[in-house]
N, CA and C of each residue as an Amber inpcrd file, in Angstrom:
protein
   315
 -26.2940000 -78.4370000  65.4580000 -27.5020000 -77.6080000  65.4580000
 -27.6680000 -78.2700000  64.3980000 -28.8320000 -78.9680000  64.0520000
 -29.4490000 -79.9000000  62.8570000 -30.9700000 -78.8320000  62.3620000
 -31.2240000 -78.9280000  61.5780000 -31.7510000 -77.9570000  60.6800000
 -32.5720000 -78.5990000  59.4550000 -34.1390000 -79.0460000  59.2940000
 -34.7990000 -79.9060000  58.0370000 -35.1390000 -78.8060000  57.0390000
 -35.0460000 -79.1980000  55.7890000 -35.5600000 -78.2530000  54.6900000
 -36.7110000 -78.5890000  53.6250000 -37.5020000 -78.9470000  53.5070000
 -38.5340000 -80.1370000  53.0040000 -38.9360000 -80.0040000  51.4350000
 -38.2290000 -79.6610000  50.7230000 -38.2080000 -78.9400000  49.4390000
 -39.0240000 -80.2340000  48.2410000 -39.8480000 -81.4940000  48.7330000
 -40.3370000 -82.0010000  47.7990000 -41.7760000 -81.5790000  47.7940000
 -42.1940000 -80.0800000  48.2080000 -43.3320000 -80.0510000  46.8300000
 -42.9670000 -78.6010000  45.9360000 -41.9600000 -78.6620000  45.5560000
 -40.9440000 -77.8800000  44.8210000 -41.4360000 -78.0270000  43.7790000
 -41.8650000 -77.3830000  42.3160000 -41.7210000 -77.9920000  40.9090000
 -40.7580000 -77.2940000  40.4380000 -40.4130000 -75.9700000  40.9690000
 -39.7950000 -75.2710000  39.7910000 -38.9220000 -74.3490000  40.9250000
 -37.3510000 -72.9740000  39.9490000 -37.4740000 -71.9600000  40.5290000
 -36.1620000 -71.1860000  39.9320000 -36.3560000 -69.3430000  40.7970000
 -35.3330000 -68.8890000  39.5810000 -35.0720000 -68.0880000  40.8600000
 -33.0540000 -68.7490000  40.3100000 -32.3390000 -67.9630000  40.5190000
 -32.2230000 -66.4550000  40.9270000 -32.5710000 -65.9390000  42.5570000
 -32.8270000 -64.4570000  43.1280000 -31.7980000 -64.4220000  43.8490000
 -30.6200000 -64.0530000  43.2440000 -29.3370000 -63.3580000  44.2170000
 -30.0350000 -62.7610000  45.1630000 -30.3370000 -61.9210000  45.0090000
 -31.2310000 -60.9490000  46.4900000 -31.7780000 -61.7090000  47.4720000
 -32.8870000 -62.7480000  47.0750000 -33.1570000 -64.0210000  47.9760000
 -32.5120000 -64.9000000  48.7810000 -31.5680000 -65.4250000  47.4500000
 -30.3970000 -66.0710000  48.7670000 -29.6480000 -65.5600000  49.3470000
 -29.0740000 -64.3990000  49.0030000 -28.2600000 -63.5140000  50.0070000
 -28.9980000 -62.8680000  51.1350000 -30.3100000 -63.1000000  50.9960000
 -30.9710000 -63.3550000  52.6800000 -31.1660000 -64.1400000  53.9940000
 -31.4830000 -65.0720000  52.2790000 -31.5330000 -66.8470000  53.2120000
 -30.0710000 -66.7710000  54.5210000 -29.1560000 -66.8630000  53.0030000
 -27.4360000 -66.8440000  53.3410000 -27.5310000 -65.8700000  54.9400000
 -27.7660000 -65.0370000  54.8850000 -28.1700000 -63.2720000  56.0620000
 -28.6060000 -64.3830000  57.0100000 -30.1870000 -64.9020000  57.7930000
 -30.4050000 -65.3320000  58.3390000 -29.6020000 -66.2470000  58.8270000
 -29.4230000 -67.1980000  57.4230000 -28.5460000 -68.3650000  58.6490000
 -27.6020000 -68.3300000  58.9900000 -26.3880000 -66.7560000  58.6390000
 -25.7080000 -66.2490000  59.3460000 -25.8160000 -66.0230000  61.3750000
 -27.0120000 -65.2260000  60.7420000 -26.6600000 -64.8900000  61.8060000
 -27.8450000 -66.1850000  63.2530000 -27.9930000 -67.1320000  62.8840000
 -28.4270000 -68.5510000  63.0830000 -26.9660000 -69.3710000  63.5440000
 -25.8460000 -69.1380000  62.5790000 -24.7600000 -69.7870000  62.8310000
 -23.7580000 -68.9850000  64.3110000 -24.2480000 -67.8250000  64.1490000
 -23.2800000 -66.5590000  65.0200000 -23.7830000 -67.1440000  66.2070000
 -24.6400000 -67.5040000  67.1670000 -25.4150000 -68.1690000  68.2590000
 -25.3950000 -68.9290000  68.5840000 -24.8670000 -70.0090000  67.2930000
 -24.8870000 -71.2950000  67.5890000 -23.5060000 -72.4070000  67.5380000
 -22.3060000 -72.7770000  67.8930000 -21.0310000 -73.0650000  68.1050000
 -21.3490000 -73.6570000  67.8170000 -20.3270000 -74.1790000  66.8140000
 -20.5560000 -76.0260000  66.7670000 -20.3650000 -76.4700000  64.7600000
 -20.3630000 -77.4790000  64.6760000 -21.1170000 -78.2140000  63.9800000
 -22.6950000 -78.0340000  63.2750000 -23.2060000 -77.9210000  62.0630000
 -24.2580000 -77.0130000  62.1590000 -24.3940000 -77.8950000  60.7680000
 -25.5710000 -78.6430000  60.2940000 -26.0990000 -79.6180000  59.4680000
 -27.1700000 -79.5590000  58.8910000 -27.6930000 -79.3650000  57.5080000
 -28.7490000 -78.9180000  57.2070000 -29.2870000 -80.2050000  56.4820000
 -30.4370000 -80.8410000  56.7880000 -31.2120000 -82.2750000  56.1150000
 -32.0650000 -81.6060000  55.1330000 -31.3520000 -82.0850000  53.9320000
 -33.2330000 -81.3790000  52.8860000 -33.2490000 -83.0520000  52.7170000
 -35.0450000 -82.7600000  52.4190000 -35.4380000 -83.9500000  51.8320000
 -36.3600000 -83.2630000  50.2140000 -34.6550000 -83.5440000  49.4430000
 -34.8900000 -83.4140000  47.6400000 -35.3630000 -84.5310000  47.2040000
 -36.3230000 -85.6580000  46.9750000 -36.7890000 -86.8390000  46.3830000
 -36.8520000 -86.1780000  44.3280000 -36.4600000 -84.7560000  43.6960000
 -36.6960000 -85.5310000  42.4130000 -35.4670000 -84.1740000  42.3300000
 -35.0250000 -83.9830000  41.1250000 -33.8120000 -83.2760000  40.8110000
 -34.3440000 -82.0510000  40.1400000 -35.4980000 -81.3350000  40.5730000
 -35.4530000 -79.7090000  40.7890000 -35.2490000 -78.8610000  42.0710000
 -35.1520000 -80.4050000  43.0530000 -35.2480000 -79.6940000  44.7660000
 -34.2200000 -79.8820000  44.6650000 -33.3130000 -80.6960000  43.9390000
 -31.5460000 -81.2440000  44.2110000 -30.8440000 -80.1900000  43.6690000
 -31.2360000 -80.0530000  42.8320000 -30.5410000 -78.7070000  41.7080000
 -30.6770000 -77.5990000  42.8180000 -31.7330000 -77.1320000  43.3370000
 -32.0490000 -76.1570000  44.4460000 -30.8420000 -77.1590000  45.4530000
 -31.5580000 -77.1560000  46.7090000 -30.2870000 -76.9820000  47.4000000
 -28.8780000 -77.9150000  46.8010000 -28.9530000 -77.9350000  45.5910000
 -26.7070000 -77.9580000  45.7230000 -26.5270000 -76.6500000  45.8300000
 -27.1820000 -75.9340000  44.7580000 -26.7140000 -74.1380000  44.6610000
 -26.6380000 -73.8930000  45.5510000 -27.3440000 -74.1450000  46.9480000
 -27.2690000 -73.3940000  48.1630000 -26.6190000 -74.0230000  49.0270000
 -26.0150000 -74.8580000  48.7650000 -24.7820000 -75.9790000  49.5110000
 -24.0420000 -75.2580000  48.8020000 -22.8630000 -75.2410000  47.6830000
 -21.8860000 -74.5690000  46.6880000 -21.8180000 -73.0290000  47.5660000
 -23.2460000 -72.3970000  47.0880000 -22.8130000 -71.2830000  48.2820000
 -21.5910000 -70.8040000  50.3610000 -21.9620000 -71.9710000  49.8510000
 -22.1470000 -72.1680000  51.0600000 -20.0860000 -72.4690000  51.7070000
 -19.9340000 -72.9670000  50.8800000 -18.1830000 -73.6340000  50.5730000
 -17.0170000 -72.8800000  51.1860000 -16.4330000 -73.1830000  51.7970000
 -15.5080000 -71.8480000  52.4840000 -15.3040000 -71.4170000  53.5190000
 -16.9460000 -71.5790000  53.9370000 -17.3520000 -71.3590000  54.9890000
 -16.3930000 -71.5570000  56.4890000 -15.7760000 -70.7370000  57.2770000
 -14.7340000 -71.6900000  57.7510000 -15.4880000 -72.3400000  59.5620000
 -16.9660000 -72.4290000  59.3960000 -17.5070000 -72.7460000  60.4950000
 -18.0610000 -74.1950000  60.2400000 -18.1510000 -75.4590000  59.9620000
 -18.6680000 -76.8270000  59.6570000 -20.5140000 -76.2270000  59.1850000
 -20.5230000 -76.3010000  58.2660000 -21.6010000 -77.2470000  57.7040000
 -22.3780000 -77.9590000  56.6230000 -22.6450000 -79.0710000  57.3060000
 -22.4560000 -79.7340000  56.5170000 -23.9010000 -80.4480000  55.8920000
 -24.1160000 -80.0330000  54.9020000 -25.5650000 -80.5070000  53.8490000
 -25.7480000 -82.3220000  53.1970000 -27.0300000 -82.5250000  54.2830000
 -27.2570000 -83.5370000  53.7050000 -28.9130000 -83.8490000  52.7340000
 -28.4620000 -84.2280000  51.7000000 -29.9710000 -84.3390000  51.3960000
 -30.5430000 -86.1680000  51.1430000 -32.2560000 -86.4590000  51.4080000
 -32.8890000 -87.5350000  52.0560000 -33.6940000 -87.0530000  50.6330000
 -34.1760000 -88.2580000  50.6160000 -35.2570000 -88.6460000  49.1590000
 -36.1220000 -88.8230000  49.4710000 -36.6420000 -88.7550000  50.6470000
 -37.8320000 -89.2580000  51.8690000 -38.0660000 -88.4320000  52.8930000
 -38.4740000 -88.4620000  54.3420000 -38.8990000 -88.2740000  55.7600000
 -38.5620000 -88.9450000  56.0270000 -38.3310000 -90.2530000  55.9650000
 -37.9060000 -91.6480000  57.1690000 -36.0920000 -91.9070000  56.9560000
 -35.7890000 -91.1870000  55.5400000 -34.3070000 -91.0600000  55.5800000
 -33.6890000 -89.7610000  56.2720000 -34.6010000 -88.5640000  56.1100000
 -34.1140000 -87.6720000  56.4130000 -33.8440000 -87.7350000  57.9700000
 -35.1350000 -88.7290000  58.9800000 -35.0290000 -88.8100000  61.1730000
 -33.8240000 -89.5650000  60.9040000 -33.9900000 -90.9320000  59.7900000
 -31.8650000 -91.3710000  59.7520000 -31.2570000 -90.5570000  59.8650000
 -31.0030000 -89.5630000  59.2640000 -29.8650000 -88.6910000  58.4630000
 -29.5760000 -87.6600000  60.6850000 -31.1460000 -87.0040000  60.6950000
 -31.5100000 -86.5430000  62.0020000 -31.0600000 -87.1070000  63.2960000
 -31.4510000 -89.0470000  63.7490000 -31.2750000 -89.4800000  64.4660000
 -32.3660000 -89.4100000  64.8480000 -33.5120000 -89.2710000  64.4320000
 -34.5760000 -89.5540000  65.1430000 -35.3080000 -91.3650000  64.4160000
 -36.6860000 -91.1770000  65.3700000 -37.1910000 -92.4690000  64.6650000
 -38.4300000 -92.6610000  62.9660000 -37.9220000 -93.1490000  62.0660000
 -37.6260000 -92.9750000  61.1150000 -39.0490000 -92.5090000  61.2020000
 -40.1440000 -92.6140000  61.9130000 -41.8770000 -91.2630000  61.1860000
 -41.8990000 -90.0970000  62.1660000 -40.8140000 -89.5890000  62.8240000
 -41.2380000 -88.2530000  63.0680000 -41.0310000 -87.4720000  62.4240000
 -40.2330000 -87.0660000  61.3580000 -40.2560000 -86.8200000  60.5010000
 -41.6690000 -86.7530000  59.4490000 -42.2480000 -87.6990000  59.6990000
 -43.5300000 -87.7740000  58.2130000 -44.2090000 -86.9080000  59.1820000
 -44.7050000 -87.9270000  60.3090000 -45.7800000 -86.6300000  61.2930000
 -46.1050000 -85.3680000  62.0020000 -44.3800000 -84.7890000  61.5960000
 -43.8030000 -83.2650000  61.8700000 -44.1470000 -82.4870000  60.1730000
 -43.9660000 -82.6000000  59.2520000 -44.0270000 -82.2050000  58.3330000
 -46.1710000 -82.2410000  58.1470000 -46.5140000 -83.7660000  58.6700000
 -48.4790000 -83.3840000  58.4430000 -49.4230000 -82.8980000  59.5640000
 -48.6670000 -82.6300000  59.7690000 -48.5040000 -80.8910000  61.2680000
 -48.7300000 -80.1280000  60.9850000 -47.5900000 -80.1170000  60.3530000
 -46.6340000 -78.6650000  59.9130000 -48.5590000 -77.9320000  58.7020000
 -48.1850000 -79.0560000  57.7020000 -49.2480000 -78.6750000  56.5510000
 -50.5370000 -79.0370000  57.2600000 -50.6470000 -79.7180000  58.7230000
 -52.2550000 -79.6740000  58.7660000 -52.7950000 -77.4400000  59.5520000
 -51.6510000 -77.4900000  60.2830000 -50.8090000 -76.0070000  60.7950000
 -51.4940000 -75.0630000  59.2790000 -50.6130000 -75.3980000  58.5190000
 -50.7670000 -74.2360000  57.4130000 -52.1110000 -74.1670000  56.7270000
 -52.4110000 -75.4940000  56.1860000 -54.1770000 -75.2770000  56.2820000
 -54.2140000 -74.4730000  57.1710000 -54.1020000 -74.5250000  58.1290000
 -56.0240000 -73.4500000  59.2950000 -55.1400000 -71.7200000  59.1090000
 -54.2730000 -71.6600000  58.6940000 -54.4090000 -70.1350000  58.3750000
 -54.9580000 -69.1920000  57.2390000 -55.3510000 -70.7020000  56.2190000
 -55.7490000 -70.3390000  54.8400000 -56.4900000 -70.0860000  55.2590000
 -57.7900000 -70.7820000  55.8220000 -58.9060000 -71.1700000  55.6720000
 -59.5380000 -69.9170000  56.7490000
């Protein structure tokens, strides 16, 4: 299974061990029903985003099931990691942002 995390809008973060454990528990639920190799592609175009995803990645060190993290600088690079055409991720992110905007109207 492949997952995408867009951290490009992240400007800062605070270490919250309880929140991190909740995220990890949700991930474990996904991993439990999805055998095989797992990959998380994170769009992390700046140092804050890189630091955040590296913290998450380190928390998964030693996991029995393969979980790979790939850091992408932009949506096009993320698409390449995911095996998609280069504009697919950018289009999906725009559509998601539009849909989220509708929720706030």
